[in-house]
BABASE-784176 format. One record per residue (C-alpha): x, z, y. Coordinates in steps of 0.001 Angstrom, whole numbers, plus 500000, padded with zeros to 6 digits. Layout:
# residues N
<voti><east>X</east><up>Z</up><north>Y</north></voti>
...
***
This chain:
# residues 417
<voti><east>502957</east><up>571142</up><north>472528</north></voti>
<voti><east>499569</east><up>571168</up><north>474262</north></voti>
<voti><east>501158</east><up>570013</up><north>477540</north></voti>
<voti><east>502910</east><up>567162</up><north>475738</north></voti>
<voti><east>499600</east><up>565993</up><north>474252</north></voti>
<voti><east>498009</east><up>566028</up><north>477700</north></voti>
<voti><east>500917</east><up>563922</up><north>479035</north></voti>
<voti><east>500498</east><up>561339</up><north>476261</north></voti>
<voti><east>496726</east><up>561146</up><north>476814</north></voti>
<voti><east>497250</east><up>560684</up><north>480569</north></voti>
<voti><east>499784</east><up>557911</up><north>479976</north></voti>
<voti><east>497385</east><up>556159</up><north>477580</north></voti>
<voti><east>494525</east><up>556462</up><north>480066</north></voti>
<voti><east>496685</east><up>555024</up><north>482857</north></voti>
<voti><east>497703</east><up>552141</up><north>480602</north></voti>
<voti><east>494078</east><up>551370</up><north>479718</north></voti>
<voti><east>493146</east><up>551528</up><north>483400</north></voti>
<voti><east>495874</east><up>549027</up><north>484293</north></voti>
<voti><east>494816</east><up>546722</up><north>481475</north></voti>
<voti><east>491210</east><up>546871</up><north>482631</north></voti>
<voti><east>492189</east><up>545999</up><north>486214</north></voti>
<voti><east>494326</east><up>543003</up><north>485180</north></voti>
<voti><east>493075</east><up>539566</up><north>486134</north></voti>
<voti><east>491183</east><up>537150</up><north>483875</north></voti>
<voti><east>492641</east><up>534051</up><north>482161</north></voti>
<voti><east>496027</east><up>532933</up><north>483358</north></voti>
<voti><east>496069</east><up>529875</up><north>485647</north></voti>
<voti><east>497833</east><up>526823</up><north>484146</north></voti>
<voti><east>501308</east><up>526185</up><north>485442</north></voti>
<voti><east>501999</east><up>523260</up><north>487799</north></voti>
<voti><east>504351</east><up>520540</up><north>486519</north></voti>
<voti><east>504456</east><up>518432</up><north>489700</north></voti>
<voti><east>502675</east><up>517533</up><north>492911</north></voti>
<voti><east>501024</east><up>514493</up><north>494481</north></voti>
<voti><east>499041</east><up>513584</up><north>497579</north></voti>
<voti><east>495619</east><up>512002</up><north>497879</north></voti>
<voti><east>495728</east><up>508287</up><north>498685</north></voti>
<voti><east>492097</east><up>507261</up><north>499421</north></voti>
<voti><east>490130</east><up>508468</up><north>502418</north></voti>
<voti><east>487835</east><up>510434</up><north>500074</north></voti>
<voti><east>488602</east><up>511168</up><north>496408</north></voti>
<voti><east>486250</east><up>512782</up><north>493881</north></voti>
<voti><east>487780</east><up>515266</up><north>491450</north></voti>
<voti><east>485767</east><up>515167</up><north>488220</north></voti>
<voti><east>485272</east><up>517722</up><north>485474</north></voti>
<voti><east>486511</east><up>515267</up><north>482822</north></voti>
<voti><east>488106</east><up>511819</up><north>482510</north></voti>
<voti><east>484945</east><up>509626</up><north>482174</north></voti>
<voti><east>483528</east><up>508327</up><north>485457</north></voti>
<voti><east>480097</east><up>509704</up><north>484606</north></voti>
<voti><east>481507</east><up>513249</up><north>484548</north></voti>
<voti><east>480234</east><up>515628</up><north>487195</north></voti>
<voti><east>482156</east><up>515979</up><north>490458</north></voti>
<voti><east>483987</east><up>519282</up><north>490825</north></voti>
<voti><east>484997</east><up>518783</up><north>494458</north></voti>
<voti><east>486158</east><up>516114</up><north>496905</north></voti>
<voti><east>489477</east><up>515875</up><north>498733</north></voti>
<voti><east>490642</east><up>513671</up><north>501597</north></voti>
<voti><east>493661</east><up>511499</up><north>502326</north></voti>
<voti><east>496942</east><up>513422</up><north>502518</north></voti>
<voti><east>495756</east><up>516566</up><north>500719</north></voti>
<voti><east>498363</east><up>518047</up><north>498383</north></voti>
<voti><east>497427</east><up>518399</up><north>494709</north></voti>
<voti><east>499202</east><up>520287</up><north>491953</north></voti>
<voti><east>499552</east><up>518349</up><north>488697</north></voti>
<voti><east>498644</east><up>520431</up><north>485665</north></voti>
<voti><east>498305</east><up>517977</up><north>482793</north></voti>
<voti><east>498620</east><up>514258</up><north>482062</north></voti>
<voti><east>496684</east><up>512077</up><north>479657</north></voti>
<voti><east>497590</east><up>508392</up><north>479737</north></voti>
<voti><east>497071</east><up>507389</up><north>483409</north></voti>
<voti><east>494769</east><up>510318</up><north>484186</north></voti>
<voti><east>495945</east><up>513596</up><north>485656</north></voti>
<voti><east>494426</east><up>517044</up><north>485680</north></voti>
<voti><east>495050</east><up>518489</up><north>489136</north></voti>
<voti><east>494416</east><up>521595</up><north>491208</north></voti>
<voti><east>493181</east><up>521205</up><north>494785</north></voti>
<voti><east>494256</east><up>523385</up><north>497745</north></voti>
<voti><east>490996</east><up>525322</up><north>497306</north></voti>
<voti><east>491822</east><up>526158</up><north>493682</north></voti>
<voti><east>489366</east><up>523761</up><north>492005</north></voti>
<voti><east>490690</east><up>521949</up><north>488917</north></voti>
<voti><east>489643</east><up>518563</up><north>487561</north></voti>
<voti><east>490689</east><up>515027</up><north>486605</north></voti>
<voti><east>491555</east><up>511938</up><north>488633</north></voti>
<voti><east>493250</east><up>508557</up><north>488228</north></voti>
<voti><east>497007</east><up>508518</up><north>488823</north></voti>
<voti><east>496684</east><up>505221</up><north>490741</north></voti>
<voti><east>494783</east><up>507043</up><north>493492</north></voti>
<voti><east>497664</east><up>509421</up><north>494199</north></voti>
<voti><east>500816</east><up>509108</up><north>496274</north></voti>
<voti><east>504205</east><up>510725</up><north>496019</north></voti>
<voti><east>505781</east><up>512522</up><north>498970</north></voti>
<voti><east>508020</east><up>509514</up><north>499644</north></voti>
<voti><east>505031</east><up>507174</up><north>499745</north></voti>
<voti><east>503238</east><up>509364</up><north>502284</north></voti>
<voti><east>506370</east><up>509387</up><north>504445</north></voti>
<voti><east>506621</east><up>505573</up><north>504168</north></voti>
<voti><east>502996</east><up>505229</up><north>505252</north></voti>
<voti><east>503715</east><up>507307</up><north>508348</north></voti>
<voti><east>506773</east><up>505133</up><north>508984</north></voti>
<voti><east>504566</east><up>502024</up><north>508741</north></voti>
<voti><east>502172</east><up>503500</up><north>511314</north></voti>
<voti><east>505063</east><up>504246</up><north>513677</north></voti>
<voti><east>506395</east><up>500698</up><north>513184</north></voti>
<voti><east>502979</east><up>499139</up><north>513834</north></voti>
<voti><east>502503</east><up>501143</up><north>517023</north></voti>
<voti><east>505344</east><up>499128</up><north>518615</north></voti>
<voti><east>504056</east><up>495672</up><north>517619</north></voti>
<voti><east>502118</east><up>493502</up><north>520090</north></voti>
<voti><east>498525</east><up>492737</up><north>519127</north></voti>
<voti><east>497836</east><up>489168</up><north>518024</north></voti>
<voti><east>494139</east><up>489509</up><north>518760</north></voti>
<voti><east>491187</east><up>491794</up><north>518158</north></voti>
<voti><east>489345</east><up>491201</up><north>514893</north></voti>
<voti><east>486179</east><up>492458</up><north>513251</north></voti>
<voti><east>484663</east><up>492575</up><north>509770</north></voti>
<voti><east>481191</east><up>491787</up><north>508486</north></voti>
<voti><east>481332</east><up>494354</up><north>505661</north></voti>
<voti><east>483078</east><up>497693</up><north>505063</north></voti>
<voti><east>486824</east><up>497008</up><north>505060</north></voti>
<voti><east>489324</east><up>498948</up><north>502950</north></voti>
<voti><east>492768</east><up>499581</up><north>504454</north></voti>
<voti><east>495467</east><up>499776</up><north>501766</north></voti>
<voti><east>498795</east><up>501564</up><north>501756</north></voti>
<voti><east>500544</east><up>498423</up><north>500430</north></voti>
<voti><east>499717</east><up>494684</up><north>500383</north></voti>
<voti><east>498616</east><up>495038</up><north>496749</north></voti>
<voti><east>495024</east><up>495125</up><north>495518</north></voti>
<voti><east>495644</east><up>498074</up><north>493197</north></voti>
<voti><east>497212</east><up>500238</up><north>495921</north></voti>
<voti><east>495138</east><up>503184</up><north>497237</north></voti>
<voti><east>492753</east><up>502554</up><north>500115</north></voti>
<voti><east>493297</east><up>505468</up><north>502504</north></voti>
<voti><east>490766</east><up>504411</up><north>505152</north></voti>
<voti><east>487573</east><up>502356</up><north>505305</north></voti>
<voti><east>486366</east><up>500679</up><north>508490</north></voti>
<voti><east>482642</east><up>500267</up><north>509001</north></voti>
<voti><east>480886</east><up>496957</up><north>509426</north></voti>
<voti><east>481442</east><up>495334</up><north>512859</north></voti>
<voti><east>484353</east><up>497687</up><north>513640</north></voti>
<voti><east>487049</east><up>496282</up><north>515944</north></voti>
<voti><east>490799</east><up>496526</up><north>515261</north></voti>
<voti><east>494097</east><up>494859</up><north>516224</north></voti>
<voti><east>495745</east><up>492274</up><north>513965</north></voti>
<voti><east>499534</east><up>492606</up><north>514120</north></voti>
<voti><east>501033</east><up>490429</up><north>511394</north></voti>
<voti><east>499989</east><up>488255</up><north>508444</north></voti>
<voti><east>501872</east><up>487457</up><north>505233</north></voti>
<voti><east>501273</east><up>485615</up><north>501947</north></voti>
<voti><east>502269</east><up>487360</up><north>498714</north></voti>
<voti><east>501861</east><up>486489</up><north>495022</north></voti>
<voti><east>499146</east><up>488568</up><north>493429</north></voti>
<voti><east>500697</east><up>491352</up><north>491393</north></voti>
<voti><east>500243</east><up>494931</up><north>490320</north></voti>
<voti><east>502824</east><up>497214</up><north>491859</north></voti>
<voti><east>504735</east><up>499021</up><north>489106</north></voti>
<voti><east>504244</east><up>502747</up><north>489323</north></voti>
<voti><east>506546</east><up>505451</up><north>488134</north></voti>
<voti><east>505321</east><up>508741</up><north>486801</north></voti>
<voti><east>504521</east><up>511394</up><north>489380</north></voti>
<voti><east>505762</east><up>514032</up><north>486951</north></voti>
<voti><east>509548</east><up>514512</up><north>486873</north></voti>
<voti><east>511132</east><up>513808</up><north>483488</north></voti>
<voti><east>512074</east><up>516700</up><north>481269</north></voti>
<voti><east>515805</east><up>517467</up><north>481183</north></voti>
<voti><east>517758</east><up>515975</up><north>478324</north></voti>
<voti><east>518971</east><up>518501</up><north>475832</north></voti>
<voti><east>522647</east><up>518545</up><north>475100</north></voti>
<voti><east>523407</east><up>517435</up><north>471606</north></voti>
<voti><east>525365</east><up>519952</up><north>469608</north></voti>
<voti><east>527838</east><up>519190</up><north>466854</north></voti>
<voti><east>526221</east><up>517661</up><north>463760</north></voti>
<voti><east>525385</east><up>520145</up><north>461064</north></voti>
<voti><east>527130</east><up>519719</up><north>457783</north></voti>
<voti><east>524770</east><up>520071</up><north>454873</north></voti>
<voti><east>526210</east><up>520871</up><north>451495</north></voti>
<voti><east>525788</east><up>518234</up><north>448878</north></voti>
<voti><east>524564</east><up>515557</up><north>451292</north></voti>
<voti><east>527881</east><up>513935</up><north>452011</north></voti>
<voti><east>528857</east><up>511218</up><north>449613</north></voti>
<voti><east>532196</east><up>509611</up><north>449271</north></voti>
<voti><east>530670</east><up>506415</up><north>447833</north></voti>
<voti><east>529467</east><up>504040</up><north>450625</north></voti>
<voti><east>525951</east><up>502605</up><north>450282</north></voti>
<voti><east>525614</east><up>499026</up><north>449020</north></voti>
<voti><east>525452</east><up>496308</up><north>451735</north></voti>
<voti><east>522028</east><up>495195</up><north>452923</north></voti>
<voti><east>520963</east><up>491786</up><north>451618</north></voti>
<voti><east>520605</east><up>488953</up><north>454133</north></voti>
<voti><east>517048</east><up>488063</up><north>455178</north></voti>
<voti><east>515682</east><up>484798</up><north>453770</north></voti>
<voti><east>516045</east><up>481738</up><north>456006</north></voti>
<voti><east>512870</east><up>480196</up><north>457506</north></voti>
<voti><east>511607</east><up>476955</up><north>455970</north></voti>
<voti><east>512984</east><up>473773</up><north>457569</north></voti>
<voti><east>509506</east><up>472735</up><north>458837</north></voti>
<voti><east>508592</east><up>476121</up><north>460314</north></voti>
<voti><east>507699</east><up>474582</up><north>463700</north></voti>
<voti><east>505147</east><up>472274</up><north>462127</north></voti>
<voti><east>503739</east><up>475094</up><north>460033</north></voti>
<voti><east>503281</east><up>477216</up><north>463181</north></voti>
<voti><east>501140</east><up>474655</up><north>464998</north></voti>
<voti><east>497374</east><up>475043</up><north>465139</north></voti>
<voti><east>494591</east><up>472516</up><north>465608</north></voti>
<voti><east>494205</east><up>473699</up><north>469221</north></voti>
<voti><east>497875</east><up>472994</up><north>469952</north></voti>
<voti><east>497563</east><up>469440</up><north>468648</north></voti>
<voti><east>494376</east><up>468821</up><north>470616</north></voti>
<voti><east>495928</east><up>470113</up><north>473841</north></voti>
<voti><east>499021</east><up>467994</up><north>473288</north></voti>
<voti><east>496885</east><up>464862</up><north>472962</north></voti>
<voti><east>494786</east><up>465541</up><north>476061</north></voti>
<voti><east>497059</east><up>466882</up><north>478800</north></voti>
<voti><east>500800</east><up>467424</up><north>479147</north></voti>
<voti><east>501849</east><up>471058</up><north>479453</north></voti>
<voti><east>501744</east><up>472272</up><north>483052</north></voti>
<voti><east>502868</east><up>475453</up><north>484678</north></voti>
<voti><east>500183</east><up>477325</up><north>486574</north></voti>
<voti><east>501168</east><up>478470</up><north>490017</north></voti>
<voti><east>500753</east><up>482206</up><north>490588</north></voti>
<voti><east>497768</east><up>483218</up><north>492684</north></voti>
<voti><east>498621</east><up>484346</up><north>496177</north></voti>
<voti><east>496753</east><up>486564</up><north>498608</north></voti>
<voti><east>496906</east><up>486696</up><north>502366</north></voti>
<voti><east>497426</east><up>490159</up><north>503829</north></voti>
<voti><east>497220</east><up>491297</up><north>507437</north></voti>
<voti><east>498843</east><up>494362</up><north>508947</north></voti>
<voti><east>496257</east><up>495928</up><north>511265</north></voti>
<voti><east>495993</east><up>498869</up><north>513647</north></voti>
<voti><east>492731</east><up>500825</up><north>513621</north></voti>
<voti><east>491208</east><up>502220</up><north>516849</north></voti>
<voti><east>492460</east><up>505734</up><north>515981</north></voti>
<voti><east>496026</east><up>504422</up><north>515492</north></voti>
<voti><east>496234</east><up>504302</up><north>511672</north></voti>
<voti><east>497884</east><up>501173</up><north>510317</north></voti>
<voti><east>497761</east><up>499530</up><north>506919</north></voti>
<voti><east>497110</east><up>496317</up><north>505000</north></voti>
<voti><east>493828</east><up>494424</up><north>504574</north></voti>
<voti><east>492954</east><up>491126</up><north>502888</north></voti>
<voti><east>493126</east><up>488378</up><north>505515</north></voti>
<voti><east>490072</east><up>486589</up><north>504134</north></voti>
<voti><east>487948</east><up>489621</up><north>505063</north></voti>
<voti><east>489109</east><up>489544</up><north>508699</north></voti>
<voti><east>487356</east><up>487541</up><north>511402</north></voti>
<voti><east>488960</east><up>487071</up><north>514800</north></voti>
<voti><east>486590</east><up>488280</up><north>517525</north></voti>
<voti><east>487138</east><up>485380</up><north>519947</north></voti>
<voti><east>483851</east><up>484395</up><north>521670</north></voti>
<voti><east>481660</east><up>481992</up><north>519698</north></voti>
<voti><east>481621</east><up>479465</up><north>522542</north></voti>
<voti><east>485340</east><up>478946</up><north>521839</north></voti>
<voti><east>485457</east><up>479715</up><north>518100</north></voti>
<voti><east>483055</east><up>476811</up><north>517424</north></voti>
<voti><east>485956</east><up>474422</up><north>518019</north></voti>
<voti><east>488030</east><up>475787</up><north>515117</north></voti>
<voti><east>487003</east><up>472789</up><north>512953</north></voti>
<voti><east>487369</east><up>474740</up><north>509719</north></voti>
<voti><east>490853</east><up>476040</up><north>510507</north></voti>
<voti><east>491730</east><up>479729</up><north>510372</north></voti>
<voti><east>492406</east><up>481360</up><north>513727</north></voti>
<voti><east>495700</east><up>483223</up><north>513369</north></voti>
<voti><east>495921</east><up>484739</up><north>516872</north></voti>
<voti><east>494249</east><up>484453</up><north>520280</north></voti>
<voti><east>494877</east><up>485753</up><north>523818</north></voti>
<voti><east>493228</east><up>485674</up><north>527259</north></voti>
<voti><east>495656</east><up>484017</up><north>529718</north></voti>
<voti><east>493665</east><up>484266</up><north>532932</north></voti>
<voti><east>490197</east><up>483917</up><north>534519</north></voti>
<voti><east>488143</east><up>481213</up><north>536191</north></voti>
<voti><east>485361</east><up>482099</up><north>538654</north></voti>
<voti><east>482264</east><up>479906</up><north>538240</north></voti>
<voti><east>479659</east><up>481193</up><north>540645</north></voti>
<voti><east>478656</east><up>484638</up><north>539440</north></voti>
<voti><east>480386</east><up>484096</up><north>536074</north></voti>
<voti><east>483944</east><up>484941</up><north>535131</north></voti>
<voti><east>485330</east><up>482942</up><north>532228</north></voti>
<voti><east>488624</east><up>483622</up><north>530465</north></voti>
<voti><east>491288</east><up>481007</up><north>529823</north></voti>
<voti><east>492000</east><up>481286</up><north>526073</north></voti>
<voti><east>495077</east><up>480562</up><north>523998</north></voti>
<voti><east>494832</east><up>480450</up><north>520203</north></voti>
<voti><east>496953</east><up>479493</up><north>517208</north></voti>
<voti><east>495402</east><up>478069</up><north>514038</north></voti>
<voti><east>496441</east><up>476951</up><north>510579</north></voti>
<voti><east>494888</east><up>474449</up><north>508184</north></voti>
<voti><east>496849</east><up>475670</up><north>505146</north></voti>
<voti><east>497390</east><up>479405</up><north>504811</north></voti>
<voti><east>499773</east><up>478995</up><north>501860</north></voti>
<voti><east>502607</east><up>477526</up><north>503942</north></voti>
<voti><east>505652</east><up>479663</up><north>504774</north></voti>
<voti><east>504976</east><up>479360</up><north>508517</north></voti>
<voti><east>502170</east><up>481242</up><north>510268</north></voti>
<voti><east>500397</east><up>478462</up><north>512188</north></voti>
<voti><east>500577</east><up>474696</up><north>512629</north></voti>
<voti><east>498965</east><up>474213</up><north>516055</north></voti>
<voti><east>498151</east><up>475995</up><north>519294</north></voti>
<voti><east>495610</east><up>475210</up><north>521964</north></voti>
<voti><east>494606</east><up>476366</up><north>525446</north></voti>
<voti><east>490921</east><up>476319</up><north>526450</north></voti>
<voti><east>489970</east><up>476224</up><north>530120</north></voti>
<voti><east>486542</east><up>476517</up><north>531707</north></voti>
<voti><east>485354</east><up>473306</up><north>533363</north></voti>
<voti><east>483749</east><up>473972</up><north>536752</north></voti>
<voti><east>482164</east><up>470506</up><north>536685</north></voti>
<voti><east>480641</east><up>470585</up><north>533188</north></voti>
<voti><east>480334</east><up>474403</up><north>532910</north></voti>
<voti><east>481806</east><up>474525</up><north>529421</north></voti>
<voti><east>485103</east><up>475076</up><north>527669</north></voti>
<voti><east>487449</east><up>472129</up><north>527326</north></voti>
<voti><east>490936</east><up>471654</up><north>525917</north></voti>
<voti><east>493535</east><up>472130</up><north>528630</north></voti>
<voti><east>496596</east><up>471813</up><north>526396</north></voti>
<voti><east>497227</east><up>471306</up><north>522670</north></voti>
<voti><east>500168</east><up>470826</up><north>520291</north></voti>
<voti><east>499731</east><up>469955</up><north>516603</north></voti>
<voti><east>501847</east><up>469553</up><north>513452</north></voti>
<voti><east>504041</east><up>472539</up><north>514248</north></voti>
<voti><east>505835</east><up>475174</up><north>512248</north></voti>
<voti><east>505051</east><up>478246</up><north>514288</north></voti>
<voti><east>505876</east><up>481882</up><north>513617</north></voti>
<voti><east>504346</east><up>485088</up><north>514904</north></voti>
<voti><east>504360</east><up>486973</up><north>517145</north></voti>
<voti><east>503047</east><up>485030</up><north>520120</north></voti>
<voti><east>504007</east><up>486904</up><north>523289</north></voti>
<voti><east>502287</east><up>487035</up><north>526667</north></voti>
<voti><east>504838</east><up>487372</up><north>529483</north></voti>
<voti><east>505791</east><up>486419</up><north>533004</north></voti>
<voti><east>507572</east><up>483062</up><north>532879</north></voti>
<voti><east>510050</east><up>481762</up><north>535441</north></voti>
<voti><east>509442</east><up>478102</up><north>536304</north></voti>
<voti><east>512277</east><up>476358</up><north>538123</north></voti>
<voti><east>511640</east><up>473318</up><north>540294</north></voti>
<voti><east>513781</east><up>471271</up><north>542649</north></voti>
<voti><east>512661</east><up>473444</up><north>545560</north></voti>
<voti><east>512700</east><up>476984</up><north>544196</north></voti>
<voti><east>512079</east><up>479185</up><north>541173</north></voti>
<voti><east>508842</east><up>481126</up><north>540871</north></voti>
<voti><east>507335</east><up>483426</up><north>538285</north></voti>
<voti><east>503945</east><up>482719</up><north>536731</north></voti>
<voti><east>501839</east><up>484274</up><north>533978</north></voti>
<voti><east>502417</east><up>482535</up><north>530681</north></voti>
<voti><east>503306</east><up>482853</up><north>527023</north></voti>
<voti><east>506046</east><up>482081</up><north>524530</north></voti>
<voti><east>505814</east><up>480751</up><north>520966</north></voti>
<voti><east>508469</east><up>480687</up><north>518242</north></voti>
<voti><east>508708</east><up>477188</up><north>516751</north></voti>
<voti><east>510919</east><up>475572</up><north>514136</north></voti>
<voti><east>512513</east><up>472297</up><north>515257</north></voti>
<voti><east>513193</east><up>469297</up><north>513030</north></voti>
<voti><east>516768</east><up>470447</up><north>512455</north></voti>
<voti><east>515500</east><up>473792</up><north>511102</north></voti>
<voti><east>516535</east><up>475809</up><north>514163</north></voti>
<voti><east>513968</east><up>478211</up><north>515597</north></voti>
<voti><east>513464</east><up>478431</up><north>519346</north></voti>
<voti><east>511115</east><up>480477</up><north>521503</north></voti>
<voti><east>509370</east><up>477976</up><north>523747</north></voti>
<voti><east>507946</east><up>479270</up><north>527033</north></voti>
<voti><east>504933</east><up>477918</up><north>528912</north></voti>
<voti><east>503674</east><up>478822</up><north>532392</north></voti>
<voti><east>500059</east><up>478880</up><north>533542</north></voti>
<voti><east>499572</east><up>477253</up><north>536971</north></voti>
<voti><east>495901</east><up>477640</up><north>537819</north></voti>
<voti><east>494352</east><up>475970</up><north>534771</north></voti>
<voti><east>497361</east><up>473763</up><north>533963</north></voti>
<voti><east>500058</east><up>474521</up><north>531368</north></voti>
<voti><east>503689</east><up>473654</up><north>532140</north></voti>
<voti><east>506683</east><up>473768</up><north>529783</north></voti>
<voti><east>509258</east><up>476267</up><north>531108</north></voti>
<voti><east>512165</east><up>476035</up><north>528641</north></voti>
<voti><east>513549</east><up>477070</up><north>525265</north></voti>
<voti><east>515360</east><up>480264</up><north>524304</north></voti>
<voti><east>516698</east><up>481636</up><north>521002</north></voti>
<voti><east>513959</east><up>483014</up><north>518764</north></voti>
<voti><east>514795</east><up>486388</up><north>517300</north></voti>
<voti><east>513286</east><up>487295</up><north>513958</north></voti>
<voti><east>510495</east><up>489866</up><north>514274</north></voti>
<voti><east>511135</east><up>493300</up><north>512788</north></voti>
<voti><east>510082</east><up>493451</up><north>509158</north></voti>
<voti><east>507525</east><up>496105</up><north>508240</north></voti>
<voti><east>509010</east><up>498941</up><north>506211</north></voti>
<voti><east>508548</east><up>498418</up><north>502484</north></voti>
<voti><east>506452</east><up>501130</up><north>500929</north></voti>
<voti><east>508168</east><up>502509</up><north>497859</north></voti>
<voti><east>506332</east><up>502801</up><north>494569</north></voti>
<voti><east>505331</east><up>506327</up><north>493567</north></voti>
<voti><east>508420</east><up>508110</up><north>492349</north></voti>
<voti><east>509120</east><up>511530</up><north>490844</north></voti>
<voti><east>509095</east><up>514217</up><north>493478</north></voti>
<voti><east>511955</east><up>516574</up><north>494187</north></voti>
<voti><east>510553</east><up>519469</up><north>492232</north></voti>
<voti><east>513560</east><up>519906</up><north>489961</north></voti>
<voti><east>514751</east><up>518251</up><north>486815</north></voti>
<voti><east>512546</east><up>520486</up><north>484702</north></voti>
<voti><east>509283</east><up>522361</up><north>485210</north></voti>
<voti><east>509751</east><up>525623</up><north>487111</north></voti>
<voti><east>510502</east><up>528725</up><north>485027</north></voti>
<voti><east>507514</east><up>530837</up><north>483984</north></voti>
<voti><east>506610</east><up>533693</up><north>486338</north></voti>
<voti><east>507820</east><up>537210</up><north>485578</north></voti>
<voti><east>505357</east><up>539328</up><north>483577</north></voti>
<voti><east>503236</east><up>541703</up><north>485602</north></voti>
<voti><east>503368</east><up>545503</up><north>485319</north></voti>
<voti><east>500252</east><up>545505</up><north>483135</north></voti>
<voti><east>501805</east><up>543019</up><north>480719</north></voti>
<voti><east>505017</east><up>545034</up><north>480509</north></voti>
<voti><east>503072</east><up>548259</up><north>479808</north></voti>
<voti><east>501013</east><up>546456</up><north>477188</north></voti>
<voti><east>504150</east><up>545302</up><north>475395</north></voti>
<voti><east>505570</east><up>548833</up><north>475465</north></voti>
<voti><east>502313</east><up>550245</up><north>474070</north></voti>
<voti><east>502333</east><up>547729</up><north>471221</north></voti>
<voti><east>505961</east><up>548572</up><north>470490</north></voti>
<voti><east>505194</east><up>552327</up><north>470346</north></voti>
<voti><east>501981</east><up>552135</up><north>468338</north></voti>
<voti><east>502954</east><up>549186</up><north>466156</north></voti>
<voti><east>499629</east><up>547450</up><north>466947</north></voti>
***
């Protein structure tokens, strides 16, 4: 009897010891995952922007999603800190993989010129203003411009980063006694017809005034120019073209005459005493909204007599497409065939056919070397919109109860408390 009491007291003491050693409040369960889009992202204690910052995370860090409220998510960082952030600043696993694919694609593209920026420049994951900016270049930073496109301004649709809950299977309908009726309900009455002059009644004074002043016109959607760039460290992404300035020397850029410089290249050098001056090729456009990339190209050579840059060759009113390629060009004459440094440009002829036209540089003179088929440049991989991650159709099952919890349940069952 006495030994049995001692055994019960020992068991109770062990149970209390286990309960006292158990951990504090249970951590909330993760319902999904996402990755940080911007270069630096602040995790706040609450949804409002004026809330205090809990911690900061960097691009590519994995976050666990704990809770959602409209477009805001409560997340847990790799260090265990929990807070709120905007869903638009996060990427799904597929988006991060697409961004790496874009960087690998851009690494193979020839540079169309080195550019700079006069203010901090945000590099986006997609050519959309609302897409996350995963890197910011400092003022006066240099980078390679690879490709430029024009796109209508839009907001990329975003899917939820949290996988949808599984649909429950519908069971057979329950039959409730006394609810079934053998008499069908009466038919619904037809809605009343609108008055014959409903169009006139719907007009307002503003509609009549507008109709008298100007005929109705459709507004064209706003478009933005985007450039695919490659940063010095190798990262690639999209920037607004209007924020990019080609870093061609000012003594040549002054001849742009208000046109946008699309690409530029050094073709060779001219020795003028102690000075070495490059021979420059550039392409320009007067209207960035056209489907082609540039409408003229020009070669600048250094004049040894006037000691200034002058136009050595120019073609206008073109429909040119990037990329412009520097290459060794074979020039055939009646005597022999020789290879010279030169370049090739993809142009659209009057019949709509595209050809890659080659030009050779002979000293400071440009010579036409022939036409070849123009192959379409590889398209950049399209970054997918954030999509549910492969974390299962439903949230993961709850973890198994610990030993302390199981002993607590047994104690409650024995004592009835």
